C-alpha positions, 0 to 999 in steps of 0.5 A: 479490515478498516485501517486508519492512518494520518497522511504525512502529506496532508495531515488528514486522518483517513480510514480505508477498508483494506482486504487483509486480516488482523493476522496479516497486519500483525505479521507486517508489524513484527517485520514480515515484508508487507508484500509477503504479509499481504500478497493480495492487497494492491500496492497503493493500499499497501503503501497507505498502510505503511505511510498513511498516504492515500492512493489519491494523495499519491497520484496528486503528489507523485503522478502515478500510483505505487506499483508492485514488482509485477507491474514494474517488470511489465513496464520494463517490457518483460513478462513473467 
């Protein structure tokens, strides 16, 4: 699904192809947590949907991409 957002960092409007359905997007828009509505969408693209910040802009601004809970658990040395 092609999703268009405007970045609050650059002010540029981007359109990215995201592997989600209109139903998943609608579920998030009415309040379902984005990670529950779109469990198969990678965290950097979920962040893009929420904020408009592209994965590239995120890395340029903050140094590392946003990460899923599973990724954070691995960084802490736990597996699950």
